Short mmCIF file of the C-alpha atoms (twelve columns), coordinates in Angstrom:
data_MODEL
# 
_entry.id   MODEL 
# 
loop_
_atom_site.group_PDB 
_atom_site.id 
_atom_site.type_symbol 
_atom_site.label_atom_id 
_atom_site.label_alt_id 
_atom_site.label_comp_id 
_atom_site.label_asym_id 
_atom_site.label_seq_id 
_atom_site.Cartn_x 
_atom_site.Cartn_y 
_atom_site.Cartn_z 
_atom_site.pdbx_PDB_model_num 
ATOM 1   C CA . UNK A 1   -18.767 8.910   9.399   1 
ATOM 2   C CA . UNK A 2   -18.110 6.471   12.289  1 
ATOM 3   C CA . UNK A 3   -20.280 3.738   10.757  1 
ATOM 4   C CA . UNK A 4   -18.719 3.940   7.293   1 
ATOM 5   C CA . UNK A 5   -17.266 0.697   5.968   1 
ATOM 6   C CA . UNK A 6   -15.941 -0.936  2.834   1 
ATOM 7   C CA . UNK A 7   -16.586 -4.027  0.765   1 
ATOM 8   C CA . UNK A 8   -14.202 -6.063  -1.346  1 
ATOM 9   C CA . UNK A 9   -16.505 -6.533  -4.350  1 
ATOM 10  C CA . UNK A 10  -14.658 -9.479  -5.875  1 
ATOM 11  C CA . UNK A 11  -15.114 -11.466 -2.657  1 
ATOM 12  C CA . UNK A 12  -18.756 -10.368 -2.429  1 
ATOM 13  C CA . UNK A 13  -19.482 -11.630 -5.932  1 
ATOM 14  C CA . UNK A 14  -17.556 -14.848 -5.292  1 
ATOM 15  C CA . UNK A 15  -19.624 -15.443 -2.164  1 
ATOM 16  C CA . UNK A 16  -22.900 -14.753 -3.951  1 
ATOM 17  C CA . UNK A 17  -22.015 -17.145 -6.772  1 
ATOM 18  C CA . UNK A 18  -21.099 -19.860 -4.269  1 
ATOM 19  C CA . UNK A 19  -24.400 -19.436 -2.420  1 
ATOM 20  C CA . UNK A 20  -26.336 -19.524 -5.708  1 
ATOM 21  C CA . UNK A 21  -24.586 -22.746 -6.677  1 
ATOM 22  C CA . UNK A 22  -25.382 -24.262 -3.284  1 
ATOM 23  C CA . UNK A 23  -29.046 -23.415 -3.908  1 
ATOM 24  C CA . UNK A 24  -28.995 -25.303 -7.206  1 
ATOM 25  C CA . UNK A 25  -28.010 -22.655 -9.749  1 
ATOM 26  C CA . UNK A 26  -25.909 -23.742 -12.739 1 
ATOM 27  C CA . UNK A 27  -23.057 -21.310 -13.395 1 
ATOM 28  C CA . UNK A 28  -21.849 -20.896 -16.970 1 
ATOM 29  C CA . UNK A 29  -18.642 -18.871 -16.797 1 
ATOM 30  C CA . UNK A 30  -16.665 -17.183 -19.580 1 
ATOM 31  C CA . UNK A 31  -19.690 -17.341 -21.851 1 
ATOM 32  C CA . UNK A 32  -20.702 -14.137 -23.623 1 
ATOM 33  C CA . UNK A 33  -24.388 -13.282 -23.886 1 
ATOM 34  C CA . UNK A 34  -25.129 -12.164 -27.445 1 
ATOM 35  C CA . UNK A 35  -28.875 -11.622 -27.487 1 
ATOM 36  C CA . UNK A 36  -31.884 -11.601 -25.152 1 
ATOM 37  C CA . UNK A 37  -35.254 -11.943 -26.909 1 
ATOM 38  C CA . UNK A 38  -38.402 -11.851 -24.762 1 
ATOM 39  C CA . UNK A 39  -41.732 -13.138 -26.048 1 
ATOM 40  C CA . UNK A 40  -45.145 -13.129 -24.407 1 
ATOM 41  C CA . UNK A 41  -44.499 -16.204 -22.239 1 
ATOM 42  C CA . UNK A 42  -40.735 -16.812 -22.193 1 
ATOM 43  C CA . UNK A 43  -37.298 -15.389 -22.856 1 
ATOM 44  C CA . UNK A 44  -34.775 -16.704 -25.397 1 
ATOM 45  C CA . UNK A 45  -31.104 -16.125 -24.652 1 
ATOM 46  C CA . UNK A 46  -28.339 -16.654 -27.207 1 
ATOM 47  C CA . UNK A 47  -24.748 -16.935 -25.984 1 
ATOM 48  C CA . UNK A 48  -21.366 -17.727 -27.461 1 
ATOM 49  C CA . UNK A 49  -21.926 -21.363 -26.493 1 
ATOM 50  C CA . UNK A 50  -25.591 -22.007 -27.234 1 
ATOM 51  C CA . UNK A 51  -29.219 -20.983 -26.859 1 
ATOM 52  C CA . UNK A 52  -31.471 -21.170 -23.812 1 
ATOM 53  C CA . UNK A 53  -35.122 -20.584 -22.996 1 
ATOM 54  C CA . UNK A 54  -36.636 -19.674 -19.631 1 
ATOM 55  C CA . UNK A 55  -39.820 -18.254 -18.196 1 
ATOM 56  C CA . UNK A 56  -38.022 -15.151 -16.948 1 
ATOM 57  C CA . UNK A 57  -34.617 -13.496 -17.284 1 
ATOM 58  C CA . UNK A 58  -32.692 -11.154 -15.023 1 
ATOM 59  C CA . UNK A 59  -30.344 -8.790  -16.855 1 
ATOM 60  C CA . UNK A 60  -27.306 -7.888  -14.727 1 
ATOM 61  C CA . UNK A 61  -24.980 -6.819  -17.511 1 
ATOM 62  C CA . UNK A 62  -23.256 -3.911  -15.797 1 
ATOM 63  C CA . UNK A 63  -22.017 -1.315  -18.274 1 
ATOM 64  C CA . UNK A 64  -23.256 -3.508  -21.131 1 
ATOM 65  C CA . UNK A 65  -26.883 -3.161  -20.011 1 
ATOM 66  C CA . UNK A 66  -27.781 -1.025  -23.046 1 
ATOM 67  C CA . UNK A 67  -27.180 -3.975  -25.340 1 
ATOM 68  C CA . UNK A 68  -30.141 -5.805  -23.802 1 
ATOM 69  C CA . UNK A 69  -32.773 -3.297  -22.643 1 
ATOM 70  C CA . UNK A 70  -33.737 -1.879  -26.032 1 
ATOM 71  C CA . UNK A 71  -33.568 1.600   -27.557 1 
ATOM 72  C CA . UNK A 72  -36.485 2.852   -25.432 1 
ATOM 73  C CA . UNK A 73  -34.528 2.456   -22.183 1 
ATOM 74  C CA . UNK A 74  -30.905 2.726   -23.310 1 
ATOM 75  C CA . UNK A 75  -31.078 6.531   -23.271 1 
ATOM 76  C CA . UNK A 76  -31.261 6.402   -19.466 1 
ATOM 77  C CA . UNK A 77  -27.979 4.533   -18.939 1 
ATOM 78  C CA . UNK A 78  -24.794 6.530   -19.587 1 
ATOM 79  C CA . UNK A 79  -21.369 4.910   -19.165 1 
ATOM 80  C CA . UNK A 80  -18.443 6.908   -17.764 1 
ATOM 81  C CA . UNK A 81  -14.779 5.968   -17.365 1 
ATOM 82  C CA . UNK A 82  -13.488 6.382   -13.795 1 
ATOM 83  C CA . UNK A 83  -9.862  6.262   -12.643 1 
ATOM 84  C CA . UNK A 84  -8.642  4.955   -9.283  1 
ATOM 85  C CA . UNK A 85  -5.246  5.600   -7.681  1 
ATOM 86  C CA . UNK A 86  -3.141  4.126   -4.884  1 
ATOM 87  C CA . UNK A 87  -0.488  6.572   -3.657  1 
ATOM 88  C CA . UNK A 88  2.556   5.721   -1.588  1 
ATOM 89  C CA . UNK A 89  2.805   6.886   2.040   1 
ATOM 90  C CA . UNK A 90  5.524   9.269   3.192   1 
ATOM 91  C CA . UNK A 91  4.480   8.956   6.837   1 
ATOM 92  C CA . UNK A 92  4.574   5.751   8.957   1 
ATOM 93  C CA . UNK A 93  1.723   3.423   8.094   1 
ATOM 94  C CA . UNK A 94  0.407   3.218   11.681  1 
ATOM 95  C CA . UNK A 95  -1.498  6.509   11.329  1 
ATOM 96  C CA . UNK A 96  -3.221  5.254   8.196   1 
ATOM 97  C CA . UNK A 97  -4.438  1.852   9.316   1 
ATOM 98  C CA . UNK A 98  -8.159  1.058   9.723   1 
ATOM 99  C CA . UNK A 99  -9.371  2.426   13.034  1 
ATOM 100 C CA . UNK A 100 -6.931  5.344   12.891  1 
ATOM 101 C CA . UNK A 101 -7.497  6.729   9.400   1 
ATOM 102 C CA . UNK A 102 -11.082 7.160   8.150   1 
ATOM 103 C CA . UNK A 103 -12.907 6.054   5.083   1 
ATOM 104 C CA . UNK A 104 -13.797 9.481   3.733   1 
ATOM 105 C CA . UNK A 105 -15.772 11.395  1.142   1 
ATOM 106 C CA . UNK A 106 -14.529 14.995  1.120   1 
ATOM 107 C CA . UNK A 107 -16.795 17.490  -0.637  1 
ATOM 108 C CA . UNK A 108 -14.711 20.351  -2.006  1 
ATOM 109 C CA . UNK A 109 -17.348 22.475  -3.693  1 
ATOM 110 C CA . UNK A 110 -20.912 22.635  -4.923  1 
ATOM 111 C CA . UNK A 111 -20.401 20.883  -8.267  1 
ATOM 112 C CA . UNK A 112 -21.543 17.282  -8.698  1 
ATOM 113 C CA . UNK A 113 -18.089 15.754  -9.121  1 
ATOM 114 C CA . UNK A 114 -16.120 18.200  -6.988  1 
ATOM 115 C CA . UNK A 115 -15.099 15.784  -4.247  1 
ATOM 116 C CA . UNK A 116 -12.470 13.208  -3.388  1 
ATOM 117 C CA . UNK A 117 -12.824 9.934   -1.513  1 
ATOM 118 C CA . UNK A 118 -10.428 7.395   -0.088  1 
ATOM 119 C CA . UNK A 119 -9.689  4.466   2.189   1 
ATOM 120 C CA . UNK A 120 -7.166  3.612   4.894   1 
ATOM 121 C CA . UNK A 121 -4.141  1.398   4.257   1 
ATOM 122 C CA . UNK A 122 -6.204  -1.799  4.180   1 
ATOM 123 C CA . UNK A 123 -3.426  -3.677  2.362   1 
ATOM 124 C CA . UNK A 124 -0.559  -2.465  4.528   1 
ATOM 125 C CA . UNK A 125 2.257   -0.015  3.708   1 
ATOM 126 C CA . UNK A 126 2.990   -1.504  0.289   1 
ATOM 127 C CA . UNK A 127 -0.643  -1.181  -0.760  1 
ATOM 128 C CA . UNK A 128 -0.715  2.601   -0.372  1 
ATOM 129 C CA . UNK A 129 -3.808  4.743   0.111   1 
ATOM 130 C CA . UNK A 130 -6.625  4.524   -2.395  1 
ATOM 131 C CA . UNK A 131 -7.825  7.969   -3.506  1 
ATOM 132 C CA . UNK A 132 -10.266 8.757   -6.303  1 
ATOM 133 C CA . UNK A 133 -12.946 11.101  -7.535  1 
ATOM 134 C CA . UNK A 134 -15.608 10.829  -10.239 1 
ATOM 135 C CA . UNK A 135 -16.409 12.350  -13.613 1 
ATOM 136 C CA . UNK A 136 -19.753 12.441  -15.390 1 
ATOM 137 C CA . UNK A 137 -18.758 14.505  -18.436 1 
ATOM 138 C CA . UNK A 138 -17.092 12.204  -20.962 1 
ATOM 139 C CA . UNK A 139 -19.117 9.131   -21.898 1 
ATOM 140 C CA . UNK A 140 -17.400 5.965   -23.058 1 
ATOM 141 C CA . UNK A 141 -18.087 2.559   -24.584 1 
ATOM 142 C CA . UNK A 142 -17.392 -0.472  -22.378 1 
ATOM 143 C CA . UNK A 143 -15.939 -2.385  -25.319 1 
ATOM 144 C CA . UNK A 144 -13.475 0.302   -26.397 1 
ATOM 145 C CA . UNK A 145 -12.721 2.197   -23.149 1 
ATOM 146 C CA . UNK A 146 -9.071  3.065   -22.519 1 
ATOM 147 C CA . UNK A 147 -8.035  0.824   -19.605 1 
ATOM 148 C CA . UNK A 148 -4.631  2.452   -19.138 1 
ATOM 149 C CA . UNK A 149 -4.269  5.423   -16.782 1 
ATOM 150 C CA . UNK A 150 -1.871  7.950   -18.314 1 
ATOM 151 C CA . UNK A 151 0.963   9.686   -16.431 1 
ATOM 152 C CA . UNK A 152 -0.693  13.059  -16.912 1 
ATOM 153 C CA . UNK A 153 -3.844  11.738  -15.242 1 
ATOM 154 C CA . UNK A 154 -1.804  10.649  -12.206 1 
ATOM 155 C CA . UNK A 155 -0.107  14.055  -12.005 1 
ATOM 156 C CA . UNK A 156 -3.423  15.884  -12.278 1 
ATOM 157 C CA . UNK A 157 -4.969  13.737  -9.557  1 
ATOM 158 C CA . UNK A 158 -2.089  14.390  -7.178  1 
ATOM 159 C CA . UNK A 159 -1.994  18.137  -7.773  1 
ATOM 160 C CA . UNK A 160 -5.745  18.722  -7.637  1 
ATOM 161 C CA . UNK A 161 -6.795  16.490  -4.756  1 
ATOM 162 C CA . UNK A 162 -3.801  15.294  -2.716  1 
ATOM 163 C CA . UNK A 163 -0.886  17.720  -2.699  1 
ATOM 164 C CA . UNK A 164 -2.521  20.341  -0.445  1 
ATOM 165 C CA . UNK A 165 -4.957  18.096  1.423   1 
ATOM 166 C CA . UNK A 166 -3.202  14.816  2.249   1 
ATOM 167 C CA . UNK A 167 0.412   15.832  2.898   1 
ATOM 168 C CA . UNK A 168 1.302   12.401  4.264   1 
ATOM 169 C CA . UNK A 169 1.020   10.910  0.788   1 
ATOM 170 C CA . UNK A 170 3.833   10.862  -1.721  1 
ATOM 171 C CA . UNK A 171 3.404   11.834  -5.359  1 
ATOM 172 C CA . UNK A 172 4.477   8.291   -6.266  1 
ATOM 173 C CA . UNK A 173 1.518   6.293   -7.527  1 
ATOM 174 C CA . UNK A 174 1.870   2.595   -6.729  1 
ATOM 175 C CA . UNK A 175 -0.904  1.403   -9.022  1 
ATOM 176 C CA . UNK A 176 -3.971  2.545   -10.895 1 
ATOM 177 C CA . UNK A 177 -7.157  1.039   -12.196 1 
ATOM 178 C CA . UNK A 178 -10.007 1.980   -14.508 1 
ATOM 179 C CA . UNK A 179 -13.622 1.151   -13.764 1 
ATOM 180 C CA . UNK A 180 -16.950 2.011   -15.367 1 
ATOM 181 C CA . UNK A 181 -19.945 3.759   -13.841 1 
ATOM 182 C CA . UNK A 182 -23.308 3.246   -15.478 1 
ATOM 183 C CA . UNK A 183 -25.243 6.333   -14.428 1 
ATOM 184 C CA . UNK A 184 -28.926 7.154   -14.658 1 
ATOM 185 C CA . UNK A 185 -30.188 10.785  -14.815 1 
ATOM 186 C CA . UNK A 186 -30.795 10.885  -11.042 1 
ATOM 187 C CA . UNK A 187 -27.716 8.719   -10.219 1 
ATOM 188 C CA . UNK A 188 -30.000 6.070   -8.727  1 
ATOM 189 C CA . UNK A 189 -29.673 2.355   -9.293  1 
ATOM 190 C CA . UNK A 190 -32.363 0.331   -11.096 1 
ATOM 191 C CA . UNK A 191 -34.178 -2.822  -9.945  1 
ATOM 192 C CA . UNK A 192 -37.384 -3.157  -11.927 1 
ATOM 193 C CA . UNK A 193 -39.260 -5.104  -14.562 1 
ATOM 194 C CA . UNK A 194 -38.903 -4.031  -18.161 1 
ATOM 195 C CA . UNK A 195 -41.952 -1.846  -18.966 1 
ATOM 196 C CA . UNK A 196 -42.541 -3.646  -22.264 1 
ATOM 197 C CA . UNK A 197 -41.501 -7.139  -21.183 1 
ATOM 198 C CA . UNK A 198 -42.607 -7.999  -17.620 1 
ATOM 199 C CA . UNK A 199 -40.817 -11.359 -17.771 1 
ATOM 200 C CA . UNK A 200 -37.475 -9.481  -17.948 1 
ATOM 201 C CA . UNK A 201 -36.068 -7.956  -14.759 1 
ATOM 202 C CA . UNK A 202 -33.396 -5.254  -15.100 1 
ATOM 203 C CA . UNK A 203 -30.898 -5.040  -12.243 1 
ATOM 204 C CA . UNK A 204 -28.367 -2.240  -12.722 1 
ATOM 205 C CA . UNK A 205 -26.380 -1.321  -9.577  1 
ATOM 206 C CA . UNK A 206 -24.743 1.271   -11.834 1 
ATOM 207 C CA . UNK A 207 -21.888 2.150   -9.428  1 
ATOM 208 C CA . UNK A 208 -20.547 1.646   -5.933  1 
ATOM 209 C CA . UNK A 209 -23.536 2.875   -3.956  1 
ATOM 210 C CA . UNK A 210 -25.878 0.540   -5.853  1 
ATOM 211 C CA . UNK A 211 -23.556 -2.403  -5.314  1 
# 
């Protein structure tokens, strides 16, 4: 896809927070939200540092959204552990730089998760090539999810998706990461008012496409 691009989400969020602050928002960082209680005319929010009241609240809790939307809606948000990999290059990096090597999503079959995606060497030769897939079978809990990628997971990723398709990549994995997808039944993201509490807005990007 010639118009495909990429975002560095940490920088995006940092920029959005800066713009919000410039518009007068007060940022309260490293403060855990414990409870959101809407009433007819306002919303009460309890955090690890205090209690607040406002006319409206926007819930952007990521994979923790189920803790704040109520039992009626929580059935629609399923959390899945995803693993990301950066493999070392065997070939010279020049062929894998942006503009030469594509951002790709490679469908391998008809099943929902039977595909692989990746990026060029955006961080140079030492950054490797990011390659990943998705799984929507095993649900997880955001508070107890295993954040360590096991050696057998790396081996399986290389053998299934890379070995016969991206021969310029080594089987040496430079780094890994675990992220969480919050998926709805139709895989769409959610931006809407709570059906029972119109003064609460639910914003759940759910995964990369929503972001």
